[in-house]
PASEBA-1860 file (N, C-alpha, C; in nm, 3 decimals):
! residues 313
1> XXXXXXXX> 0.067/-0.123/0.025/-0.031/-0.007/0.030/0.122/0.094/-0.024 ~ 0.046/0.222/-0.092/0.143/0.359/-0.080/0.137/0.443/0.028 ~ 0.227/0.487/0.089/0.231/0.588/0.161/0.260/0.738/0.161 ~ 0.233/0.750/0.016/0.248/0.901/0.016/0.141/0.983/0.040 ~ 0.184/1.093/0.080/0.053/1.191/0.106/0.131/1.333/0.067 ~ 0.028/1.361/-0.027/0.091/1.493/-0.086/0.150/1.627/0.016 ~ 0.037/1.630/0.115/0.105/1.745/0.183/0.204/1.732/0.315 ~ 0.184/1.580/0.352/0.303/1.512/0.408/0.460/1.536/0.347
9> XXXXXXXX> 0.446/1.526/0.196/0.576/1.542/0.154/0.619/1.672/0.127 ~ 0.516/1.728/0.121/0.548/1.898/0.092/0.621/1.988/0.176 ~ 0.607/1.939/0.302/0.681/1.959/0.433/0.765/1.919/0.498 ~ 0.821/1.757/0.420/0.922/1.720/0.444/1.066/1.795/0.445 ~ 1.076/1.890/0.394/1.201/1.957/0.400/1.190/2.034/0.551 ~ 1.096/2.039/0.580/1.099/2.105/0.743/1.172/1.985/0.854 ~ 1.106/1.900/0.824/1.164/1.773/0.907/1.311/1.755/0.900 ~ 1.389/1.782/0.769/1.533/1.771/0.745/1.601/1.862/0.814
17> XXXXXXXX> 1.504/1.990/0.828/1.615/2.121/0.878/1.579/2.109/1.018 ~ 1.478/2.065/1.062/1.427/2.021/1.216/1.596/1.919/1.240 ~ 1.591/1.819/1.186/1.660/1.715/1.221/1.846/1.715/1.214 ~ 1.814/1.812/1.094/1.985/1.841/1.094/2.004/1.969/1.051 ~ 1.992/2.051/1.121/1.982/2.220/1.114/2.160/2.254/1.094 ~ 2.267/2.164/1.127/2.415/2.208/1.121/2.423/2.186/0.933 ~ 2.369/2.069/0.939/2.361/2.044/0.783/2.344/2.176/0.710 ~ 2.232/2.202/0.704/2.163/2.312/0.613/2.250/2.451/0.641
25> XXXXXXXX> 2.283/2.467/0.773/2.375/2.605/0.765/2.527/2.557/0.696 ~ 2.599/2.441/0.691/2.706/2.383/0.626/2.663/2.423/0.453 ~ 2.541/2.383/0.425/2.496/2.384/0.292/2.483/2.528/0.273 ~ 2.426/2.632/0.316/2.405/2.802/0.259/2.572/2.837/0.305 ~ 2.666/2.823/0.380/2.803/2.871/0.431/2.884/2.793/0.254 ~ 2.833/2.689/0.213/2.894/2.640/0.110/2.857/2.707/-0.009 ~ 2.717/2.739/-0.021/2.688/2.834/-0.115/2.762/2.987/-0.153 ~ 2.783/3.011/0.027/2.825/3.171/-0.019/2.982/3.128/-0.029
33> XXXXXXXX> 3.002/3.053/-0.024/3.143/3.008/-0.091/3.152/2.977/-0.211 ~ 3.092/2.927/-0.275/3.089/2.907/-0.393/3.062/3.043/-0.508 ~ 3.003/3.157/-0.425/2.960/3.241/-0.470/3.070/3.352/-0.487 ~ 3.153/3.350/-0.361/3.325/3.386/-0.390/3.410/3.320/-0.501 ~ 3.433/3.176/-0.523/3.438/3.170/-0.639/3.454/3.191/-0.734 ~ 3.324/3.215/-0.757/3.257/3.248/-0.889/3.317/3.374/-0.950 ~ 3.283/3.499/-0.807/3.331/3.616/-0.849/3.468/3.612/-0.854 ~ 3.560/3.557/-0.799/3.675/3.532/-0.784/3.750/3.508/-0.953
41> XXXXXXXX> 3.682/3.404/-1.013/3.746/3.366/-1.108/3.683/3.457/-1.200 ~ 3.571/3.520/-1.225/3.540/3.639/-1.298/3.649/3.726/-1.297 ~ 3.700/3.785/-1.194/3.808/3.876/-1.189/3.907/3.840/-1.266 ~ 3.960/3.721/-1.210/4.103/3.671/-1.240/4.130/3.661/-1.406 ~ 4.006/3.561/-1.437/4.015/3.520/-1.557/3.926/3.605/-1.681 ~ 3.871/3.702/-1.620/3.784/3.775/-1.739/3.794/3.935/-1.679 ~ 3.876/3.923/-1.569/3.867/4.086/-1.556/3.905/4.207/-1.651 ~ 3.956/4.180/-1.731/4.019/4.281/-1.864/3.935/4.312/-1.949
49> XXXXXXXX> 3.791/4.170/-1.918/3.723/4.273/-2.039/3.577/4.310/-1.997 ~ 3.580/4.342/-1.822/3.522/4.446/-1.812/3.481/4.574/-1.833 ~ 3.615/4.609/-1.856/3.669/4.769/-1.905/3.549/4.764/-2.055 ~ 3.581/4.678/-2.126/3.543/4.690/-2.247/3.384/4.649/-2.301 ~ 3.334/4.580/-2.166/3.209/4.572/-2.195/3.116/4.647/-2.080 ~ 3.157/4.711/-1.997/3.109/4.836/-1.922/3.019/4.920/-1.958 ~ 3.071/4.966/-2.127/2.954/5.023/-2.180/2.810/4.993/-2.177 ~ 2.790/4.886/-2.214/2.650/4.806/-2.174/2.586/4.878/-2.045
57> XXXXXXXX> 2.629/4.917/-1.937/2.535/4.957/-1.871/2.528/5.072/-1.881 ~ 2.574/5.198/-1.969/2.581/5.286/-1.979/2.443/5.332/-2.068 ~ 2.328/5.407/-1.990/2.197/5.394/-2.074/2.231/5.512/-2.176 ~ 2.172/5.531/-2.267/2.165/5.599/-2.384/2.317/5.571/-2.504 ~ 2.415/5.483/-2.451/2.505/5.487/-2.555/2.494/5.321/-2.603 ~ 2.491/5.312/-2.723/2.426/5.227/-2.804/2.601/5.138/-2.816 ~ 2.583/5.057/-2.792/2.715/4.914/-2.804/2.784/4.927/-2.913 ~ 2.906/4.924/-2.986/2.925/4.905/-3.117/2.939/4.777/-3.167
65> XXXXXXXX> 2.960/4.744/-3.287/2.905/4.584/-3.309/3.032/4.512/-3.260 ~ 3.164/4.587/-3.232/3.280/4.495/-3.232/3.278/4.479/-3.034 ~ 3.173/4.546/-2.971/3.173/4.534/-2.828/3.032/4.438/-2.803 ~ 2.948/4.438/-2.922/2.875/4.306/-2.877/2.906/4.191/-2.931 ~ 3.016/4.136/-3.037/3.081/4.056/-3.037/3.186/4.011/-2.935 ~ 3.250/4.140/-2.874/3.276/4.068/-2.742/3.228/4.030/-2.623 ~ 3.064/4.052/-2.653/2.993/4.027/-2.527/2.939/3.841/-2.570 ~ 2.954/3.858/-2.706/2.883/3.697/-2.722/3.031/3.630/-2.654
73> XXXXXXXX> 3.091/3.669/-2.711/3.254/3.550/-2.661/3.268/3.539/-2.525 ~ 3.255/3.651/-2.441/3.218/3.668/-2.300/3.145/3.583/-2.243 ~ 3.014/3.577/-2.341/2.938/3.474/-2.245/2.944/3.345/-2.262 ~ 2.999/3.321/-2.392/3.043/3.172/-2.436/3.160/3.134/-2.293 ~ 3.241/3.244/-2.322/3.339/3.181/-2.226/3.307/3.141/-2.081 ~ 3.239/3.249/-1.999/3.200/3.233/-1.894/3.091/3.069/-1.879 ~ 3.019/3.051/-1.990/2.963/2.913/-1.982/3.063/2.832/-1.973 ~ 3.158/2.806/-2.085/3.256/2.690/-2.079/3.325/2.717/-1.939
81> XXXXXXXX> 3.346/2.808/-1.860/3.413/2.793/-1.737/3.318/2.765/-1.558 ~ 3.231/2.826/-1.617/3.109/2.817/-1.517/3.012/2.700/-1.465 ~ 2.976/2.658/-1.641/2.864/2.551/-1.620/2.930/2.386/-1.582 ~ 3.031/2.391/-1.561/3.103/2.227/-1.508/3.058/2.272/-1.407 ~ 3.136/2.377/-1.325/3.139/2.425/-1.176/2.979/2.423/-1.137 ~ 2.883/2.448/-1.205/2.716/2.463/-1.167/2.691/2.352/-1.132 ~ 2.730/2.278/-1.253/2.666/2.110/-1.243/2.686/2.022/-1.124 ~ 2.827/2.017/-1.120/2.894/2.009/-0.996/2.816/2.014/-0.880
89> XXXXXXXX> 2.868/2.156/-0.819/2.779/2.197/-0.728/2.640/2.137/-0.676 ~ 2.543/2.181/-0.801/2.448/2.138/-0.812/2.385/1.994/-0.783 ~ 2.490/1.909/-0.845/2.437/1.743/-0.814/2.483/1.746/-0.662 ~ 2.612/1.807/-0.619/2.630/1.782/-0.484/2.520/1.820/-0.369 ~ 2.473/1.922/-0.394/2.341/1.983/-0.309/2.215/1.888/-0.339 ~ 2.193/1.871/-0.435/2.077/1.781/-0.484/2.079/1.614/-0.391 ~ 2.214/1.593/-0.382/2.199/1.468/-0.353/2.236/1.470/-0.166 ~ 2.282/1.586/-0.144/2.305/1.606/-0.008/2.140/1.597/0.064
97> XXXXXXXX> 2.048/1.661/-0.029/1.942/1.661/0.037/1.879/1.529/0.027 ~ 1.906/1.459/-0.077/1.817/1.344/-0.081/1.865/1.222/0.028 ~ 1.969/1.267/0.056/2.034/1.173/0.154/1.976/1.113/0.265 ~ 1.941/1.254/0.349/1.858/1.251/0.484/1.695/1.189/0.438 ~ 1.632/1.201/0.325/1.549/1.151/0.299/1.522/0.972/0.255 ~ 1.615/0.954/0.175/1.602/0.842/0.113/1.706/0.744/0.161 ~ 1.815/0.797/0.216/1.961/0.717/0.267/2.037/0.768/0.436 ~ 1.945/0.796/0.543/1.975/0.850/0.614/2.076/0.815/0.670
105> XXXXXXXX> 2.137/0.698/0.661/2.246/0.656/0.703/2.408/0.677/0.661 ~ 2.385/0.742/0.516/2.472/0.767/0.442/2.539/0.918/0.457 ~ 2.569/0.941/0.614/2.643/1.102/0.672/2.712/1.151/0.594 ~ 2.829/1.084/0.568/2.923/1.198/0.517/2.995/1.308/0.594 ~ 3.025/1.379/0.523/3.038/1.534/0.579/2.911/1.682/0.536 ~ 2.795/1.626/0.650/2.708/1.694/0.649/2.618/1.633/0.518 ~ 2.617/1.530/0.461/2.595/1.449/0.358/2.633/1.479/0.230 ~ 2.742/1.574/0.232/2.804/1.653/0.115/2.880/1.538/0.084
113> XXXXXXXX> 2.939/1.459/-0.094/2.981/1.371/-0.120/3.026/1.427/-0.278 ~ 3.108/1.380/-0.313/3.121/1.390/-0.453/3.187/1.258/-0.514 ~ 3.081/1.169/-0.562/3.132/1.032/-0.638/3.047/0.992/-0.751 ~ 2.984/0.854/-0.717/2.907/0.827/-0.823/2.773/0.879/-0.827 ~ 2.683/0.891/-0.727/2.581/0.936/-0.697/2.561/1.078/-0.761 ~ 2.683/1.155/-0.742/2.669/1.335/-0.827/2.686/1.300/-1.003 ~ 2.774/1.197/-1.028/2.778/1.203/-1.176/2.664/1.155/-1.250 ~ 2.610/1.065/-1.148/2.476/1.015/-1.229/2.388/1.124/-1.233
121> XXXXXXXX> 2.370/1.194/-1.150/2.250/1.356/-1.142/2.323/1.414/-1.256 ~ 2.435/1.444/-1.280/2.512/1.513/-1.386/2.456/1.483/-1.523 ~ 2.477/1.341/-1.551/2.424/1.258/-1.654/2.312/1.270/-1.671 ~ 2.212/1.276/-1.559/2.060/1.284/-1.606/2.055/1.408/-1.620 ~ 2.124/1.500/-1.594/2.081/1.653/-1.610/2.086/1.691/-1.782 ~ 2.216/1.606/-1.827/2.221/1.653/-1.984/2.113/1.554/-2.036 ~ 2.069/1.463/-1.978/1.925/1.340/-2.047/1.818/1.455/-2.064 ~ 1.767/1.512/-1.925/1.689/1.596/-1.915/1.700/1.671/-2.017
129> XXXXXXXX> 1.819/1.752/-2.045/1.798/1.863/-2.134/1.780/1.814/-2.238 ~ 1.838/1.734/-2.345/1.798/1.647/-2.475/1.641/1.665/-2.473 ~ 1.610/1.565/-2.356/1.456/1.526/-2.381/1.360/1.639/-2.372 ~ 1.402/1.767/-2.269/1.329/1.900/-2.292/1.332/1.940/-2.397 ~ 1.430/1.948/-2.480/1.466/2.029/-2.609/1.375/1.938/-2.667 ~ 1.383/1.845/-2.718/1.275/1.805/-2.835/1.104/1.760/-2.785 ~ 1.105/1.763/-2.701/0.973/1.789/-2.632/0.927/1.941/-2.685 ~ 1.011/2.058/-2.625/0.952/2.162/-2.657/0.967/2.176/-2.806
137> XXXXXXXX> 1.049/2.123/-2.883/1.049/2.177/-3.023/0.908/2.107/-3.077 ~ 0.872/1.977/-3.052/0.760/1.937/-3.093/0.652/1.955/-3.053 ~ 0.635/2.015/-2.901/0.511/2.110/-2.884/0.490/2.242/-2.957 ~ 0.619/2.310/-2.980/0.578/2.446/-3.042/0.552/2.407/-3.217 ~ 0.602/2.300/-3.258/0.527/2.248/-3.404/0.403/2.245/-3.417 ~ 0.313/2.156/-3.276/0.211/2.125/-3.289/0.109/2.277/-3.257 ~ 0.165/2.342/-3.138/0.124/2.491/-3.146/0.090/2.569/-3.269 ~ 0.209/2.553/-3.338/0.200/2.652/-3.489/0.083/2.570/-3.576
145> XXXXXXXX> 0.087/2.422/-3.581/0.041/2.332/-3.704/-0.144/2.411/-3.653 ~ -0.191/2.383/-3.502/-0.275/2.409/-3.461/-0.344/2.546/-3.474 ~ -0.277/2.638/-3.488/-0.304/2.812/-3.527/-0.316/2.802/-3.676 ~ -0.227/2.725/-3.741/-0.248/2.770/-3.871/-0.404/2.682/-3.921 ~ -0.439/2.547/-3.882/-0.551/2.518/-3.930/-0.658/2.628/-3.863 ~ -0.681/2.655/-3.737/-0.762/2.767/-3.724/-0.764/2.854/-3.801 ~ -0.679/2.923/-3.828/-0.642/3.031/-3.914/-0.743/3.033/-4.077 ~ -0.672/2.889/-4.097/-0.768/2.840/-4.261/-0.868/2.827/-4.249
153> XXXXXXXX> -0.918/2.750/-4.112/-1.086/2.729/-4.107/-1.167/2.855/-4.088 ~ -1.109/2.963/-4.066/-1.194/3.059/-4.045/-1.162/3.168/-4.173 ~ -1.095/3.093/-4.263/-1.127/3.202/-4.408/-0.987/3.234/-4.430 ~ -0.878/3.213/-4.353/-0.727/3.304/-4.359/-0.742/3.434/-4.345 ~ -0.857/3.490/-4.285/-0.855/3.596/-4.249/-0.785/3.658/-4.098 ~ -0.708/3.584/-4.053/-0.673/3.607/-3.935/-0.712/3.680/-3.823 ~ -0.688/3.799/-3.785/-0.731/3.860/-3.632/-0.762/3.772/-3.524 ~ -0.928/3.824/-3.480/-0.931/3.744/-3.326/-0.927/3.612/-3.378
161> XXXXXXXX> -0.961/3.537/-3.476/-0.961/3.387/-3.433/-0.827/3.342/-3.438 ~ -0.728/3.399/-3.504/-0.571/3.357/-3.501/-0.515/3.395/-3.392 ~ -0.529/3.504/-3.357/-0.518/3.545/-3.184/-0.531/3.429/-3.097 ~ -0.642/3.430/-3.109/-0.718/3.298/-2.998/-0.667/3.177/-3.019 ~ -0.624/3.157/-3.128/-0.582/3.028/-3.145/-0.377/2.998/-3.071 ~ -0.379/3.111/-3.083/-0.225/3.138/-3.065/-0.253/3.118/-2.900 ~ -0.335/3.214/-2.856/-0.354/3.214/-2.703/-0.373/3.053/-2.650 ~ -0.461/3.012/-2.721/-0.497/2.834/-2.670/-0.384/2.767/-2.680
169> XXXXXXXX> -0.267/2.819/-2.788/-0.171/2.741/-2.824/-0.052/2.726/-2.732 ~ -0.025/2.844/-2.689/0.029/2.903/-2.574/0.019/2.848/-2.444 ~ -0.112/2.883/-2.382/-0.155/2.773/-2.272/-0.157/2.607/-2.302 ~ -0.187/2.579/-2.407/-0.193/2.421/-2.416/-0.050/2.406/-2.387 ~ 0.019/2.445/-2.469/0.216/2.433/-2.457/0.255/2.420/-2.317 ~ 0.192/2.556/-2.251/0.272/2.572/-2.112/0.187/2.457/-1.983 ~ 0.055/2.393/-2.025/0.002/2.306/-1.952/0.090/2.178/-1.963 ~ 0.114/2.139/-2.123/0.217/2.009/-2.154/0.337/1.970/-2.062
177> XXXXXXXX> 0.391/2.142/-2.086/0.521/2.101/-2.019/0.532/2.079/-1.890 ~ 0.442/2.166/-1.775/0.393/2.126/-1.673/0.383/1.971/-1.660 ~ 0.250/1.908/-1.726/0.251/1.772/-1.719/0.364/1.674/-1.742 ~ 0.461/1.717/-1.853/0.623/1.645/-1.856/0.660/1.636/-1.722 ~ 0.676/1.779/-1.699/0.763/1.781/-1.581/0.742/1.692/-1.446 ~ 0.621/1.711/-1.386/0.556/1.609/-1.333/0.576/1.472/-1.365 ~ 0.508/1.431/-1.507/0.613/1.315/-1.476/0.717/1.250/-1.475 ~ 0.810/1.336/-1.494/0.948/1.281/-1.495/1.010/1.357/-1.366
185> XXXXXXXX> 0.961/1.388/-1.302/0.984/1.452/-1.142/1.091/1.372/-1.030 ~ 1.017/1.231/-1.082/1.091/1.130/-0.974/1.226/1.065/-1.043 ~ 1.260/1.151/-1.132/1.388/1.073/-1.197/1.519/1.081/-1.145 ~ 1.553/1.209/-1.046/1.643/1.230/-0.974/1.633/1.123/-0.857 ~ 1.560/1.170/-0.749/1.572/1.038/-0.656/1.571/0.907/-0.716 ~ 1.495/0.864/-0.792/1.505/0.705/-0.864/1.637/0.693/-0.916 ~ 1.708/0.800/-0.986/1.866/0.762/-1.036/1.951/0.761/-0.883 ~ 1.925/0.836/-0.815/1.965/0.835/-0.647/1.969/0.723/-0.610
193> XXXXXXXX> 1.843/0.658/-0.598/1.813/0.577/-0.500/1.852/0.420/-0.569 ~ 1.826/0.399/-0.689/1.902/0.286/-0.765/2.049/0.294/-0.799 ~ 2.092/0.397/-0.820/2.253/0.420/-0.852/2.266/0.351/-0.983 ~ 2.157/0.393/-1.080/2.195/0.408/-1.212/2.085/0.481/-1.263 ~ 2.122/0.543/-1.371/2.063/0.681/-1.463/1.941/0.619/-1.506 ~ 1.818/0.678/-1.462/1.699/0.659/-1.482/1.599/0.780/-1.516 ~ 1.612/0.764/-1.655/1.555/0.881/-1.715/1.398/0.889/-1.785 ~ 1.372/0.780/-1.762/1.233/0.767/-1.818/1.138/0.660/-1.694
201> XXXXXXXX> 1.210/0.633/-1.594/1.187/0.530/-1.502/1.077/0.593/-1.418 ~ 1.096/0.741/-1.409/0.949/0.817/-1.334/0.841/0.792/-1.411 ~ 0.800/0.774/-1.510/0.692/0.775/-1.579/0.599/0.671/-1.545 ~ 0.631/0.567/-1.517/0.554/0.449/-1.463/0.517/0.490/-1.295 ~ 0.570/0.538/-1.212/0.567/0.550/-1.056/0.463/0.662/-1.090 ~ 0.457/0.772/-1.199/0.380/0.904/-1.162/0.253/0.881/-1.203 ~ 0.257/0.756/-1.285/0.105/0.739/-1.377/-0.006/0.746/-1.266 ~ -0.094/0.814/-1.302/-0.217/0.834/-1.216/-0.203/0.922/-1.115
209> XXXXXXXX> -0.106/0.977/-1.081/-0.015/1.054/-0.954/-0.045/1.194/-1.000 ~ -0.048/1.245/-1.119/-0.008/1.398/-1.157/-0.056/1.476/-1.078 ~ -0.200/1.451/-1.017/-0.243/1.560/-0.967/-0.199/1.570/-0.805 ~ -0.193/1.480/-0.734/-0.134/1.488/-0.647/0.022/1.540/-0.631 ~ 0.091/1.486/-0.729/0.230/1.514/-0.691/0.236/1.693/-0.741 ~ 0.132/1.708/-0.841/0.113/1.865/-0.901/0.080/1.932/-0.779 ~ 0.031/1.888/-0.670/-0.018/1.974/-0.594/0.094/1.960/-0.473 ~ 0.161/1.857/-0.418/0.246/1.874/-0.371/0.384/1.977/-0.390
217> XXXXXXXX> 0.403/1.953/-0.497/0.519/2.061/-0.559/0.477/2.172/-0.546 ~ 0.332/2.216/-0.585/0.307/2.351/-0.571/0.307/2.416/-0.414 ~ 0.242/2.330/-0.295/0.234/2.346/-0.180/0.393/2.395/-0.135 ~ 0.493/2.285/-0.195/0.620/2.318/-0.161/0.663/2.450/-0.214 ~ 0.677/2.440/-0.370/0.720/2.583/-0.415/0.684/2.707/-0.315 ~ 0.549/2.736/-0.295/0.498/2.804/-0.268/0.551/2.837/-0.140 ~ 0.580/2.740/-0.020/0.648/2.756/0.114/0.740/2.792/0.078 ~ 0.842/2.745/-0.022/0.963/2.778/-0.050/1.012/2.913/-0.085
225> XXXXXXXX> 0.919/2.997/-0.161/0.901/3.078/-0.206/0.891/3.209/-0.092 ~ 0.808/3.196/-0.017/0.761/3.293/0.105/0.889/3.271/0.188 ~ 0.951/3.129/0.193/1.103/3.155/0.294/1.186/3.224/0.205 ~ 1.228/3.223/0.052/1.318/3.300/0.008/1.279/3.456/0.035 ~ 1.160/3.496/0.013/1.143/3.638/0.008/1.155/3.724/0.118 ~ 1.120/3.616/0.238/1.151/3.656/0.398/1.324/3.678/0.438 ~ 1.370/3.608/0.335/1.514/3.595/0.376/1.591/3.724/0.299 ~ 1.508/3.747/0.199/1.567/3.908/0.145/1.533/3.969/0.207
233> XXXXXXXX> 1.429/4.028/0.272/1.349/4.118/0.347/1.448/4.084/0.462 ~ 1.503/4.031/0.533/1.548/4.017/0.674/1.709/4.050/0.644 ~ 1.736/4.011/0.499/1.895/4.053/0.511/1.923/4.155/0.474 ~ 1.815/4.256/0.382/1.804/4.362/0.366/1.811/4.432/0.505 ~ 1.718/4.396/0.579/1.704/4.492/0.749/1.804/4.479/0.784 ~ 1.878/4.363/0.824/1.969/4.348/0.905/2.116/4.451/0.851 ~ 2.152/4.416/0.732/2.253/4.472/0.693/2.250/4.656/0.705 ~ 2.121/4.668/0.666/2.050/4.836/0.664/2.097/4.874/0.808
241> XXXXXXXX> 2.037/4.810/0.878/2.038/4.845/1.027/2.193/4.832/1.112 ~ 2.273/4.739/1.053/2.389/4.708/1.117/2.510/4.799/1.042 ~ 2.463/4.842/0.966/2.598/4.865/0.839/2.550/5.010/0.758 ~ 2.418/5.044/0.792/2.406/5.202/0.758/2.323/5.151/0.617 ~ 2.245/5.284/0.542/2.118/5.271/0.435/2.198/5.183/0.304 ~ 2.312/5.143/0.271/2.376/5.101/0.196/2.405/4.910/0.205 ~ 2.363/4.889/0.339/2.365/4.767/0.376/2.489/4.714/0.374 ~ 2.611/4.816/0.384/2.750/4.797/0.404/2.833/4.715/0.297
249> XXXXXXXX> 2.734/4.798/0.149/2.787/4.772/0.028/2.844/4.893/-0.028 ~ 2.936/4.868/-0.062/3.010/4.997/-0.151/2.959/5.026/-0.282 ~ 2.901/5.105/-0.269/2.823/5.152/-0.397/2.950/5.213/-0.490 ~ 2.938/5.200/-0.586/3.019/5.257/-0.726/2.909/5.272/-0.849 ~ 3.020/5.397/-0.894/2.940/5.382/-1.036/3.015/5.302/-1.178 ~ 2.957/5.258/-1.238/3.027/5.148/-1.360/3.063/5.262/-1.489 ~ 3.177/5.306/-1.486/3.224/5.446/-1.603/3.269/5.327/-1.723 ~ 3.201/5.370/-1.858/3.287/5.264/-1.975/3.428/5.293/-1.981
257> XXXXXXXX> 3.501/5.191/-1.984/3.613/5.173/-2.012/3.690/5.160/-1.883 ~ 3.621/5.137/-1.758/3.718/5.157/-1.620/3.780/4.990/-1.591 ~ 3.875/4.959/-1.617/3.959/4.870/-1.590/3.940/4.767/-1.445 ~ 3.893/4.905/-1.355/3.897/4.822/-1.216/3.725/4.770/-1.109 ~ 3.619/4.775/-1.264/3.542/4.751/-1.211/3.502/4.596/-1.184 ~ 3.567/4.518/-1.225/3.583/4.398/-1.188/3.650/4.351/-1.031 ~ 3.739/4.433/-1.011/3.756/4.406/-0.871/3.679/4.520/-0.768 ~ 3.619/4.589/-0.808/3.561/4.665/-0.728/3.433/4.583/-0.664
265> XXXXXXXX> 3.376/4.519/-0.804/3.246/4.438/-0.800/3.287/4.290/-0.655 ~ 3.465/4.265/-0.662/3.444/4.126/-0.599/3.501/4.240/-0.430 ~ 3.547/4.361/-0.410/3.548/4.438/-0.347/3.410/4.483/-0.239 ~ 3.330/4.482/-0.307/3.172/4.535/-0.241/3.143/4.415/-0.194 ~ 3.153/4.311/-0.274/3.103/4.171/-0.214/3.177/4.105/-0.049 ~ 3.263/4.149/-0.073/3.379/4.103/0.104/3.380/4.215/0.162 ~ 3.289/4.317/0.172/3.295/4.376/0.289/3.190/4.318/0.408 ~ 3.167/4.367/0.505/3.142/4.283/0.589/2.974/4.296/0.608
273> XXXXXXXX> 2.927/4.409/0.543/2.782/4.393/0.542/2.760/4.307/0.406 ~ 2.814/4.311/0.284/2.806/4.228/0.185/2.818/4.080/0.242 ~ 2.920/4.063/0.304/2.904/3.890/0.358/2.787/3.845/0.455 ~ 2.775/3.983/0.549/2.644/3.902/0.631/2.509/3.897/0.526 ~ 2.509/3.973/0.415/2.376/4.004/0.350/2.408/3.871/0.295 ~ 2.468/3.799/0.228/2.504/3.702/0.150/2.490/3.602/0.233 ~ 2.522/3.551/0.351/2.479/3.478/0.430/2.340/3.469/0.484 ~ 2.300/3.507/0.502/2.174/3.537/0.513/2.085/3.492/0.402
281> XXXXXXXX> 2.117/3.566/0.295/2.047/3.482/0.165/2.061/3.378/0.141 ~ 2.188/3.330/0.172/2.177/3.180/0.130/2.144/3.080/0.203 ~ 2.146/3.116/0.313/2.092/3.051/0.445/1.903/3.063/0.430 ~ 1.856/3.094/0.356/1.750/3.094/0.306/1.675/3.037/0.187 ~ 1.774/3.071/0.129/1.797/3.021/-0.017/1.803/2.889/-0.014 ~ 1.882/2.831/0.096/1.914/2.695/0.119/1.787/2.607/0.157 ~ 1.696/2.691/0.261/1.619/2.642/0.310/1.487/2.602/0.201 ~ 1.466/2.727/0.113/1.365/2.704/0.018/1.400/2.595/-0.105
289> XXXXXXXX> 1.553/2.545/-0.108/1.608/2.428/-0.188/1.576/2.312/-0.118 ~ 1.549/2.331/0.013/1.577/2.189/0.096/1.427/2.133/0.078 ~ 1.328/2.261/0.096/1.169/2.230/0.128/1.123/2.189/0.004 ~ 1.180/2.223/-0.103/1.112/2.186/-0.276/1.203/2.047/-0.302 ~ 1.335/2.003/-0.311/1.389/1.916/-0.316/1.346/1.794/-0.269 ~ 1.319/1.816/-0.102/1.282/1.713/0.004/1.162/1.671/-0.057 ~ 1.062/1.746/-0.093/0.928/1.716/-0.139/0.934/1.595/-0.235 ~ 0.992/1.645/-0.334/1.044/1.526/-0.422/1.084/1.382/-0.392
297> XXXXXXXX> 1.194/1.414/-0.302/1.216/1.276/-0.274/1.156/1.179/-0.164 ~ 1.076/1.260/-0.085/0.929/1.235/-0.008/0.843/1.169/-0.044 ~ 0.806/1.229/-0.182/0.735/1.140/-0.276/0.759/1.032/-0.370 ~ 0.905/1.066/-0.386/0.967/0.908/-0.432/0.953/0.812/-0.327 ~ 0.970/0.838/-0.209/0.994/0.718/-0.105/0.865/0.659/-0.067 ~ 0.733/0.748/-0.080/0.641/0.739/-0.063/0.566/0.643/-0.166 ~ 0.575/0.676/-0.310/0.516/0.620/-0.412/0.577/0.482/-0.454 ~ 0.714/0.469/-0.400/0.811/0.303/-0.411/0.798/0.216/-0.291
305> XXXXXXXX> 0.714/0.272/-0.178/0.693/0.196/-0.072/0.846/0.241/0.021 ~ 0.949/0.281/-0.012/1.049/0.308/0.082/1.007/0.340/0.238 ~ 1.038/0.270/0.299/1.007/0.277/0.434/1.145/0.228/0.532 ~ 1.235/0.330/0.485/1.389/0.369/0.528/1.295/0.425/0.676 ~ 1.403/0.391/0.799/1.390/0.462/0.934/1.451/0.608/0.910 ~ 1.400/0.699/0.875/1.427/0.859/0.884/1.464/0.909/0.986 ~ 1.412/0.831/1.118/1.452/0.889/1.254/1.558/0.798/1.315 ~ 1.614/0.742/1.227/1.741/0.655/1.325/1.875/0.696/1.324
313> X> 1.850/0.835/1.253/1.968/0.909/1.260/1.975/1.030/1.356
END
C-alpha cells in the first residue's frame, strides 16, 4: 500500500531542517563560498574584459558591433568555465538533500559527497536537457500547426480567430510542459536510490498521480518562495540596520572603460555588510531548496514504498 501523502511530502523539508540544522547551515556556507569563487574567477580570468563591456551599463550609449561580439564571446567563455562548476555544485547539493530523506545512514560530511551519485545526477541533467529540447520543439510545432489550421478554418482572415488560436496554443504548450515535468520529476531521486541513471523510470511511478504530485510540488514551491522572500527582506533589514543605508555595500558607478570595475565588484561583495547579507540570503535560499527537493524525494519514497527509518539518525 502506498504511503504517499501530498501534504506530508510537501513539508518533508521542514523535518530535514529540524533534524539536521547543522547540515543546512553548512550547505548555506558552501553556497556563499561558491559565490565568492565564482566572482573571484570572473575577476581573475575575465577582469580585463569588464572595461570593454562596461559600456553596456551606460544608458543611452549604443554598443558598437565589436563590443557586441565581445559580449557574445564573453558569455560563451563564462559558459565554458562556470557550467561544469555549476553542474557539479548543483548535483552535490541535490544529493546532500536526498540523503537524509532516502539514505539517512549515508552521512558523509554534512551529507556532502562527490562520487558516483553526483556524476549520475549530472548525466541525468544532460539527458533531461536533450529530452526537454525535443519535447519543446515538438510542442511548438504542434501549436503552430493548430494555429494555422484554425486560421485556415476561419477563411485565412487572421485577426481575432488567429489570436485566439495562438493564445490557446501557448496555454496548451505551458500545460503540457508542466504535465511532462511532473511525470519526469522522480527521475532524480530514482537515479539516486537505484544508483543508475533513470531518465524514463519516473513515467511508470507517476502514472495516475499527476494531480497529487502537482499539488505537492505547488505547496512546496509556495512555501519555499515565501521563505526566500522573507530571507531577502531580513537580509536587507539586518544589513541596513547594522551597516547603514547601503547595507554595508560600497556603491560605485560603472564607468565605460574602467578597468577596475571587476575588482571593485569583488571588493563590494567582501565587505562585512556584503558578507552578512550574502550569508543570510544563502541560508534562506538553501532552506527553500531543501523544501522543494525534499518534497520530491519524499514523494518518491512514498510512491515506491521505501520505508527506511528516517528517524534512526
